[in-house]
Backbone as JSON Lines, residues from 0, in Angstrom:
{"i":0,"aa":"X","n":[42.1,32.19,7.15],"ca":[42.9,31.78,6.38],"c":[43.37,32.22,5.11]}
{"i":1,"aa":"X","n":[43.73,32.15,4.23],"ca":[43.99,32.68,2.61],"c":[43.13,31.5,1.58]}
{"i":2,"aa":"X","n":[42.5,32.15,1.0],"ca":[41.95,31.19,0.06],"c":[41.81,31.75,-1.55]}
{"i":3,"aa":"X","n":[42.34,31.15,-2.49],"ca":[42.28,30.95,-3.69],"c":[41.27,30.5,-4.93]}
{"i":4,"aa":"X","n":[40.59,31.5,-5.24],"ca":[39.95,31.42,-5.78],"c":[39.91,31.89,-7.28]}
{"i":5,"aa":"X","n":[39.46,31.15,-8.32],"ca":[39.63,31.15,-9.89],"c":[38.39,31.36,-10.18]}
{"i":6,"aa":"X","n":[37.77,32.53,-11.28],"ca":[36.68,32.48,-12.12],"c":[37.4,32.28,-13.49]}
{"i":7,"aa":"X","n":[36.12,31.38,-14.28],"ca":[36.63,31.22,-15.62],"c":[35.4,31.77,-15.9]}
{"i":8,"aa":"X","n":[35.61,32.3,-17.29],"ca":[34.52,32.34,-18.44],"c":[35.49,32.31,-20.09]}
{"i":9,"aa":"X","n":[34.68,31.96,-20.74],"ca":[34.97,31.89,-22.49],"c":[35.85,32.39,-22.54]}
{"i":10,"aa":"X","n":[36.7,33.58,-22.35],"ca":[37.74,34.36,-22.95],"c":[38.25,35.16,-21.31]}
{"i":11,"aa":"X","n":[37.99,35.12,-20.77],"ca":[38.59,35.98,-19.36],"c":[38.05,37.11,-19.28]}
{"i":12,"aa":"X","n":[37.09,37.94,-20.11],"ca":[37.04,39.01,-19.79],"c":[35.93,39.69,-18.96]}
{"i":13,"aa":"X","n":[34.32,39.37,-19.26],"ca":[33.88,39.12,-17.83],"c":[34.23,38.94,-16.29]}
{"i":14,"aa":"X","n":[34.57,37.88,-16.09],"ca":[35.05,37.21,-15.66],"c":[35.99,37.97,-14.33]}
{"i":15,"aa":"X","n":[36.49,38.72,-15.2],"ca":[37.65,40.2,-14.73],"c":[36.82,40.83,-14.17]}
{"i":16,"aa":"X","n":[35.61,41.35,-14.62],"ca":[35.53,42.05,-13.99],"c":[34.72,42.21,-12.91]}
{"i":17,"aa":"X","n":[33.99,40.27,-13.14],"ca":[33.78,40.09,-11.72],"c":[34.47,39.44,-10.55]}
{"i":18,"aa":"X","n":[35.55,39.34,-11.01],"ca":[37.1,39.17,-10.3],"c":[36.71,40.53,-9.36]}
{"i":19,"aa":"X","n":[37.33,41.57,-10.27],"ca":[36.97,42.76,-9.47],"c":[36.41,42.97,-8.22]}
{"i":20,"aa":"X","n":[34.88,43.23,-9.07],"ca":[33.89,42.94,-8.12],"c":[34.14,42.66,-6.43]}
{"i":21,"aa":"X","n":[34.21,41.34,-6.68],"ca":[34.82,40.4,-5.27],"c":[35.69,40.94,-4.91]}
{"i":22,"aa":"X","n":[36.47,40.78,-5.06],"ca":[37.78,41.47,-4.18],"c":[36.9,43.01,-3.89]}
{"i":23,"aa":"X","n":[36.97,43.36,-3.89],"ca":[36.29,44.47,-3.24],"c":[35.32,44.2,-2.23]}
{"i":24,"aa":"X","n":[34.43,43.33,-2.89],"ca":[33.51,42.55,-1.21],"c":[34.1,42.4,-0.33]}
{"i":25,"aa":"X","n":[34.91,41.33,-0.69],"ca":[35.86,40.44,0.05],"c":[36.65,41.22,1.35]}
{"i":26,"aa":"X","n":[37.18,42.11,0.46],"ca":[37.59,42.96,1.73],"c":[36.81,43.86,2.29]}
{"i":27,"aa":"X","n":[35.89,44.31,1.97],"ca":[34.68,44.67,2.76],"c":[34.69,44.0,4.28]}
{"i":28,"aa":"X","n":[34.53,42.5,4.06],"ca":[34.03,41.92,4.83],"c":[35.47,41.21,5.51]}
{"i":29,"aa":"X","n":[36.65,41.88,5.0],"ca":[37.71,41.45,5.96],"c":[37.39,40.22,5.34]}
{"i":30,"aa":"X","n":[37.28,39.45,4.03],"ca":[37.88,38.01,4.23],"c":[39.23,37.58,2.96]}
{"i":31,"aa":"X","n":[40.04,36.93,3.84],"ca":[41.14,36.79,2.79],"c":[41.5,35.86,1.71]}
{"i":32,"aa":"X","n":[40.62,36.47,0.63],"ca":[40.71,35.84,-0.87],"c":[41.17,35.93,-1.84]}
{"i":33,"aa":"X","n":[42.36,35.7,-2.02],"ca":[42.77,35.44,-3.41],"c":[41.9,35.32,-4.57]}
{"i":34,"aa":"X","n":[41.53,36.48,-5.58],"ca":[40.08,36.22,-6.62],"c":[41.04,36.86,-7.82]}
{"i":35,"aa":"X","n":[41.15,35.25,-9.02],"ca":[41.99,35.61,-10.35],"c":[40.49,35.43,-10.9]}
{"i":36,"aa":"X","n":[40.33,36.09,-12.5],"ca":[39.94,35.8,-13.22],"c":[40.44,35.28,-14.21]}
{"i":37,"aa":"X","n":[40.6,34.04,-15.34],"ca":[41.31,33.74,-16.79],"c":[39.89,33.17,-17.54]}
{"i":38,"aa":"X","n":[40.27,32.57,-18.69],"ca":[40.01,32.09,-19.64],"c":[39.73,30.36,-19.49]}
{"i":39,"aa":"X","n":[38.48,29.67,-19.79],"ca":[37.81,28.72,-19.53],"c":[39.48,27.72,-20.17]}
{"i":40,"aa":"X","n":[40.33,27.92,-21.27],"ca":[41.42,27.34,-21.84],"c":[42.7,27.58,-20.65]}
{"i":41,"aa":"X","n":[42.8,28.34,-20.04],"ca":[44.08,28.49,-18.75],"c":[43.69,27.41,-17.37]}
{"i":42,"aa":"X","n":[42.81,27.23,-17.64],"ca":[42.5,26.32,-15.98],"c":[43.51,25.61,-15.59]}
{"i":43,"aa":"X","n":[43.73,24.51,-16.34],"ca":[44.9,23.56,-16.14],"c":[45.82,24.28,-15.88]}
{"i":44,"aa":"X","n":[46.19,25.38,-15.88],"ca":[47.86,26.47,-15.39],"c":[47.57,26.71,-13.44]}
{"i":45,"aa":"X","n":[45.81,26.5,-13.5],"ca":[45.84,27.22,-12.23],"c":[45.34,25.62,-11.05]}
{"i":46,"aa":"X","n":[45.55,25.0,-11.63],"ca":[44.35,23.69,-10.61],"c":[45.02,23.64,-9.47]}
{"i":47,"aa":"X","n":[46.63,23.49,-9.51],"ca":[47.08,23.23,-8.31],"c":[47.27,24.23,-6.84]}
{"i":48,"aa":"X","n":[47.03,25.19,-7.75],"ca":[47.01,26.7,-6.86],"c":[46.01,27.11,-6.04]}
{"i":49,"aa":"X","n":[44.61,26.64,-6.72],"ca":[43.1,27.07,-5.98],"c":[42.67,26.26,-4.91]}
{"i":50,"aa":"X","n":[41.74,26.82,-4.22],"ca":[40.76,26.26,-3.37],"c":[39.59,25.95,-3.93]}
{"i":51,"aa":"X","n":[38.99,27.11,-4.65],"ca":[37.59,26.61,-5.83],"c":[37.47,27.49,-7.18]}
{"i":52,"aa":"X","n":[36.88,26.77,-8.01],"ca":[36.8,27.58,-9.37],"c":[34.95,27.72,-9.88]}
{"i":53,"aa":"X","n":[35.12,29.12,-9.51],"ca":[33.32,29.52,-9.66],"c":[33.97,30.08,-11.48]}
{"i":54,"aa":"X","n":[32.71,29.07,-11.87],"ca":[32.54,28.95,-13.07],"c":[31.35,30.19,-13.68]}
{"i":55,"aa":"X","n":[31.82,31.04,-15.33],"ca":[30.43,31.68,-15.36],"c":[29.54,31.63,-15.64]}
{"i":56,"aa":"X","n":[28.29,31.89,-15.11],"ca":[26.72,31.06,-16.04],"c":[26.55,30.3,-17.32]}
{"i":57,"aa":"X","n":[27.48,31.21,-18.16],"ca":[27.13,30.92,-19.86],"c":[27.84,29.83,-20.34]}
{"i":58,"aa":"X","n":[28.22,28.97,-19.12],"ca":[29.16,28.16,-19.22],"c":[29.19,26.98,-18.97]}
{"i":59,"aa":"X","n":[27.73,26.77,-18.35],"ca":[26.73,25.77,-18.09],"c":[27.18,24.75,-18.08]}
{"i":60,"aa":"X","n":[26.77,24.33,-19.93],"ca":[26.42,23.5,-20.31],"c":[28.33,22.59,-20.61]}
{"i":61,"aa":"X","n":[29.12,23.32,-20.13],"ca":[30.22,22.7,-20.03],"c":[30.97,22.94,-18.46]}
{"i":62,"aa":"X","n":[29.73,22.71,-17.86],"ca":[29.93,22.81,-16.36],"c":[30.28,21.37,-15.33]}
{"i":63,"aa":"X","n":[29.86,20.72,-16.07],"ca":[30.15,19.06,-15.5],"c":[30.99,18.2,-16.27]}
{"i":64,"aa":"X","n":[31.47,18.62,-16.84],"ca":[33.23,18.3,-18.21],"c":[34.14,19.66,-17.02]}
{"i":65,"aa":"X","n":[33.83,20.81,-16.9],"ca":[34.84,21.43,-15.93],"c":[35.23,21.13,-14.71]}
{"i":66,"aa":"X","n":[34.16,20.74,-14.09],"ca":[34.19,20.41,-12.44],"c":[35.29,18.85,-12.43]}
{"i":67,"aa":"X","n":[35.45,18.13,-13.8],"ca":[35.73,16.23,-13.67],"c":[36.79,16.92,-13.63]}
{"i":68,"aa":"X","n":[37.65,18.14,-14.05],"ca":[39.19,18.26,-14.6],"c":[39.66,18.75,-13.13]}
{"i":69,"aa":"X","n":[38.97,19.34,-12.08],"ca":[39.77,19.59,-11.14],"c":[39.78,19.25,-9.6]}
{"i":70,"aa":"X","n":[40.8,19.01,-8.83],"ca":[41.41,17.74,-7.6],"c":[40.28,18.23,-6.73]}
{"i":71,"aa":"X","n":[39.72,16.93,-6.08],"ca":[38.76,16.54,-5.11],"c":[39.13,18.03,-4.28]}
{"i":72,"aa":"X","n":[40.36,18.57,-4.51],"ca":[39.8,19.77,-3.08],"c":[39.55,20.97,-3.71]}
{"i":73,"aa":"X","n":[39.32,21.04,-4.73],"ca":[39.11,22.26,-4.82],"c":[37.51,22.09,-5.42]}
{"i":74,"aa":"X","n":[36.82,23.15,-4.93],"ca":[34.79,23.34,-4.67],"c":[35.26,23.67,-5.89]}
{"i":75,"aa":"X","n":[33.91,23.08,-6.86],"ca":[33.57,23.7,-8.08],"c":[32.58,24.55,-8.09]}
{"i":76,"aa":"X","n":[32.07,25.44,-8.57],"ca":[30.75,26.7,-8.23],"c":[30.6,26.98,-9.35]}
{"i":77,"aa":"X","n":[29.45,26.4,-9.92],"ca":[28.89,27.7,-11.23],"c":[28.28,28.52,-10.34]}
{"i":78,"aa":"X","n":[28.83,29.2,-10.91],"ca":[28.06,30.88,-10.76],"c":[26.62,31.14,-11.26]}
{"i":79,"aa":"X","n":[25.73,32.07,-10.44],"ca":[24.62,32.37,-10.67],"c":[24.07,33.36,-11.94]}
{"i":80,"aa":"X","n":[23.45,33.95,-12.48],"ca":[23.51,34.75,-13.67],"c":[22.6,35.82,-13.09]}
{"i":81,"aa":"X","n":[21.73,35.83,-11.91],"ca":[21.68,36.96,-11.49],"c":[22.4,38.12,-10.61]}
{"i":82,"aa":"X","n":[23.26,37.48,-10.08],"ca":[24.02,38.35,-9.23],"c":[25.74,38.51,-10.72]}
{"i":83,"aa":"X","n":[25.93,37.46,-12.01],"ca":[26.64,37.57,-12.62],"c":[26.64,38.75,-13.61]}
{"i":84,"aa":"X","n":[25.19,38.84,-13.95],"ca":[24.86,39.77,-14.98],"c":[25.12,41.3,-14.15]}
{"i":85,"aa":"X","n":[25.09,40.89,-13.53],"ca":[24.71,43.17,-12.8],"c":[26.55,43.01,-12.07]}
{"i":86,"aa":"X","n":[27.69,42.46,-12.36],"ca":[28.63,42.13,-11.71],"c":[28.75,42.33,-9.95]}
{"i":87,"aa":"X","n":[27.31,41.68,-9.64],"ca":[27.1,41.96,-8.02],"c":[28.55,41.1,-7.22]}
{"i":88,"aa":"X","n":[29.6,41.66,-6.65],"ca":[30.67,41.12,-6.17],"c":[30.21,40.49,-4.45]}
{"i":89,"aa":"X","n":[29.14,41.65,-3.9],"ca":[28.8,40.75,-2.51],"c":[28.12,39.74,-2.74]}
{"i":90,"aa":"X","n":[27.42,39.46,-3.92],"ca":[26.09,37.95,-4.1],"c":[27.36,36.87,-4.14]}
{"i":91,"aa":"X","n":[27.86,37.19,-5.22],"ca":[29.41,36.1,-5.48],"c":[29.59,35.31,-4.37]}
{"i":92,"aa":"X","n":[30.71,36.56,-3.73],"ca":[31.32,36.24,-2.39],"c":[29.77,35.66,-1.47]}
{"i":93,"aa":"X","n":[28.64,35.56,-1.32],"ca":[28.18,34.94,-0.57],"c":[27.66,33.88,-0.8]}
{"i":94,"aa":"X","n":[27.81,33.84,-1.78],"ca":[27.76,32.2,-2.8],"c":[28.48,31.86,-2.42]}
{"i":95,"aa":"X","n":[29.86,31.69,-2.33],"ca":[30.94,31.7,-2.43],"c":[31.34,31.24,-1.29]}
{"i":96,"aa":"X","n":[31.12,31.69,0.25],"ca":[31.27,31.67,1.35],"c":[30.48,30.59,1.99]}
{"i":97,"aa":"X","n":[28.84,30.29,1.14],"ca":[27.38,29.4,1.54],"c":[28.16,28.05,0.89]}
{"i":98,"aa":"X","n":[28.89,28.08,-0.58],"ca":[29.59,26.63,-0.64],"c":[30.65,26.65,-0.5]}
{"i":99,"aa":"X","n":[31.33,26.82,0.35],"ca":[32.86,26.57,1.14],"c":[32.71,26.22,2.18]}
{"i":100,"aa":"X","n":[31.44,26.89,3.35],"ca":[30.83,26.49,4.45],"c":[31.91,27.42,5.31]}
{"i":101,"aa":"X","n":[32.13,29.05,4.63],"ca":[32.62,29.96,5.19],"c":[32.1,31.03,6.33]}
C-alpha cells in the first residue's frame, strides 16, 4: 500500500536531501512510499494528502504546535538528530516504519 510522507524543516533545503536519501532506502526495501520535502510554512498545502509528517529535529521546540495542526489520521514524527544530521535515509525509514507499524 502506498504511503505519502512529508518531511518539513525550516526552509525545505535540508529535508530535501533527507527525502532523496529516504526515497533510495525505501525503494531498496521495496516500500511504496512517496516522500516529499517542503518548508514548514507550506505544511497546510499538503495536510489532505499525507499519511505521515516527519519534522526536522531542529524544529523540536515547535513540534507540539506543528503536530496539533495535522489531522488525526496523519502520524506526526519528530526525526532524530542522529540519522538526520548524516542524511541516513535507511535510519529515517526504519524510524518511520516503526512509528507507522509497517
